[in-house]
C-alpha positions in Angstrom: 162.0 189.3 112.7 165.6 188.9 114.3 167.5 185.7 115.1 167.9 185.0 118.9 171.6 185.4 120.1 172.9 186.8 116.9 175.5 189.3 117.2 177.3 191.8 114.8 179.3 190.0 112.1 182.7 191.4 113.6 181.7 189.9 117.0 180.7 186.7 115.9 182.0 183.8 113.6 180.2 182.9 110.5 179.7 179.3 111.9 178.1 180.5 115.0 175.8 183.0 112.9 174.9 180.1 110.6 174.2 177.7 113.6 171.9 180.0 115.4 170.0 180.9 112.3 169.5 177.3 111.0 168.5 176.5 114.8 165.8 179.3 114.7 164.7 178.2 111.3 164.2 174.6 112.4 162.3 175.5 115.5 160.1 178.3 114.3 159.6 177.4 110.8 160.0 173.6 110.4 160.5 172.5 106.8 157.7 169.6 107.1 155.2 172.5 107.7 156.3 175.6 106.1 157.4 176.8 102.8 160.8 178.2 102.8 161.2 181.2 100.4 164.6 182.5 100.2 165.1 186.1 98.3 168.0 188.1 97.3 168.9 191.0 95.3 172.2 192.1 93.6 173.6 195.2 91.8 177.1 195.9 90.5 178.9 198.2 93.0 175.2 198.5 94.5 174.0 200.6 91.5 174.2 198.9 88.2 172.8 196.0 86.4 170.6 194.6 88.9 169.2 191.2 89.5 166.8 189.2 92.0 166.8 185.7 92.6 164.3 183.3 94.7 164.7 179.8 95.8 162.0 178.3 97.3 161.5 174.9 99.0 158.3 173.2 99.6 157.3 170.6 102.3 156.4 168.2 99.7 160.1 168.0 98.7 160.3 169.9 95.6 162.0 173.2 94.8 161.2 176.3 92.7 163.8 178.9 91.4 163.7 182.1 89.4 166.1 185.0 88.5 165.4 188.1 86.6 167.2 191.4 85.5 165.8 194.4 87.5 167.2 197.3 85.4 170.4 198.7 84.0 170.1 201.5 86.8 169.2 199.6 90.0 170.3 199.6 93.7 170.7 196.5 95.8 167.7 197.9 97.8 165.5 198.2 94.7 166.6 194.4 93.5 165.8 193.1 96.9 162.3 194.3 96.7 161.7 193.1 93.1 163.2 189.6 94.5 160.4 189.6 97.2 157.8 190.7 94.5 158.9 187.7 92.3 158.7 185.3 95.6 155.0 186.4 96.3 154.1 185.4 92.7 155.8 182.0 93.2 153.8 181.2 96.2 150.5 182.5 94.9 150.8 180.6 91.8 152.0 177.3 93.8 149.7 174.2 94.0 151.4 173.3 97.3 148.9 172.4 100.0 151.1 173.9 102.8 149.3 176.9 104.2 152.3 178.7 105.6 155.3 180.5 103.9 158.2 182.3 105.4 160.0 184.9 103.4 163.6 184.6 104.3 165.9 187.7 103.4 168.8 189.4 104.5 167.7 192.8 103.2 166.8 194.5 106.6 166.3 197.9 105.2 163.6 196.5 103.2 161.8 195.0 106.1 162.1 197.8 107.9 160.6 200.2 105.3 157.6 197.5 104.9 157.0 197.7 108.8 156.8 201.5 108.2 154.4 201.1 105.4 156.6 202.7 102.8 156.4 200.0 100.2 152.7 199.9 99.2 153.2 197.8 96.1 155.0 195.0 98.0 152.8 195.1 100.8 149.7 194.8 98.4 151.6 191.7 96.8 151.9 190.0 100.3 148.2 190.7 101.2 147.4 188.9 98.2 149.3 185.8 99.5 147.6 186.0 102.9 144.3 185.4 101.2 145.7 181.9 100.7 148.4 181.2 103.3 149.9 182.5 106.5 152.8 184.6 105.9 155.9 185.7 107.9 158.9 187.8 107.0 162.2 186.8 108.5 165.5 188.4 108.5 168.6 186.5 108.4 172.3 187.2 108.3 173.9 187.3 104.8 177.1 185.5 103.5 177.6 182.9 106.5 176.9 179.7 104.5 173.1 179.2 104.8 172.2 177.2 101.9 169.1 178.8 100.8 170.6 182.2 101.1 173.7 181.3 99.1 171.4 179.8 96.4 169.3 183.2 96.1 172.5 185.1 96.0 173.7 183.0 93.2 170.5 183.4 91.2 170.6 187.0 91.8 173.9 187.4 90.4 172.6 185.2 87.4 169.7 187.5 86.9 172.0 190.6 86.8 173.7 189.1 83.7 170.5 189.1 81.8 169.3 191.6 79.2 168.9 194.7 81.2 166.4 197.5 80.4 166.9 201.2 80.7 164.6 201.7 83.7 163.4 204.8 85.6 165.4 205.8 88.5 164.0 206.9 91.7 165.1 209.9 93.7 166.6 207.6 96.4 168.6 205.6 93.7 170.0 208.8 92.1 171.4 209.6 95.7 172.9 206.1 95.9 174.4 206.5 92.2 176.0 209.7 93.3 177.5 208.4 96.4 178.9 205.2 94.5 181.0 207.5 92.3 183.0 208.5 95.3 182.7 205.1 97.0 186.3 203.3 97.1 186.1 200.2 94.9 185.9 196.8 96.7 188.0 193.8 95.6 186.0 191.5 93.5 184.7 188.4 95.3 186.0 185.1 94.5 183.2 184.0 92.1 183.8 187.1 89.9 187.7 186.4 89.7 186.8 183.2 87.7 186.9 182.8 84.1 183.6 183.1 82.2 183.3 179.4 81.6 184.0 178.5 85.3 181.4 181.0 86.3 178.8 179.4 84.2 179.9 175.8 85.4 179.6 177.2 88.9 176.4 178.9 88.5 174.7 175.7 86.9 176.0 173.6 89.7 174.7 175.8 92.5 171.1 176.7 91.1 170.5 173.1 89.7 169.6 174.4 86.2 171.8 172.3 84.4 171.9 169.1 82.1 172.3 166.4 85.0 169.7 163.9 84.7 167.8 165.0 87.9 167.0 168.5 86.3 166.7 167.0 82.9 164.1 164.3 83.9 162.1 166.0 86.6 162.0 169.5 85.4 162.7 169.3 81.6 161.0 166.1 81.0 163.6 165.3 78.3 165.4 162.1 79.8 163.4 159.0 81.2 165.0 158.8 84.2 166.8 161.1 86.9 169.1 158.2 88.0 172.8 158.3 87.4 174.6 155.8 85.4 176.2 154.4 88.5 172.9 153.4 89.7 173.2 154.9 93.2 170.6 157.8 93.2 169.7 160.7 91.1 172.2 162.5 89.3 172.3 165.9 91.2 175.1 168.4 92.0 175.7 166.9 95.2 175.7 163.3 93.9 178.4 164.0 91.3 180.6 166.1 93.5 180.3 163.9 96.7 179.0 160.3 96.1 178.9 159.0 92.4 181.0 155.9 92.1 181.9 156.3 88.6 183.8 159.5 89.5 185.2 158.5 92.7 188.7 158.1 91.5 188.8 161.4 89.9 187.4 162.9 93.2 190.2 161.4 95.2 192.7 162.8 92.6 191.2 166.5 92.9 190.6 166.4 96.6 193.1 164.5 98.6 190.9 164.8 101.8 187.2 165.0 102.3 185.8 168.4 101.4 182.3 169.4 102.1 179.9 170.3 99.1 179.6 174.0 100.5 183.4 174.5 100.2 183.2 173.1 96.7 180.5 175.3 95.7 180.8 178.5 97.7 184.6 178.5 99.0 187.4 180.7 98.0 188.9 181.3 94.3 191.0 178.0 94.5 188.3 175.8 95.8 185.9 177.0 92.9 188.5 176.5 90.2 189.3 173.0 91.4 185.5 172.4 91.3 185.2 173.7 87.8 188.3 171.7 86.7 186.8 168.6 88.3 183.6 169.0 86.0 185.9 169.4 82.8 188.0 166.5 83.5 184.9 164.3 84.1 183.6 164.9 80.7 180.2 165.8 82.2 177.9 168.2 80.2 176.8 170.8 82.7 
């Protein structure tokens, strides 16, 4: 369940933690023979407006994503559990011929609770999946640039923006709510410092749920071809931000030097604003 050679965040760089984790995943769960299921849960200040996100990647080459609101009064812990529940449904309903699935989550407390037999509902869901496939639960470090984890995080935040229900609050969540009242407020992350329009643009780019040809053709069946009008390849987020020849001049104007896709989608506030501005100036409908 742990990552070999991983150290506490304050003792190890994000680059090192990411490299160690990706090496472990490639070695133990090669993408050619494992379904990779990244899950994440999110709640405002860890207690309000929860959301769950799931990003699943299959050996056949396709991906599946989902996001749901998890309740007006919801802890990160509860949202993480619901994300895993959603993930089991995705895998159980999948037509993939792959018989191995690894659930990758940064929710260590949830994994520990499962190991202690404290989450019977989730255990039952996982057991149902095990009737069809081999299942492994794997912890991974949060917020160090692992693509699948970052996508699940964005999806969870998107889910938290949905219509929330007045859900029942457990005793443990009541304790969390009380503690939150006295907790010093943290500075908002860079994504939440963007305008609403910029947030929507970035969310659509990150999740792939957008109006670019690849999604509109392969997922929505609304356009005949996923290919970009430049003719190079499918019109995806990565294509327009990194390689589209039609947008080459605009890219060079916006980014004077080469910038990674990760920085454009998950960087600081200025990076994200620049990406949103690029999309606006490109005239693309996202």
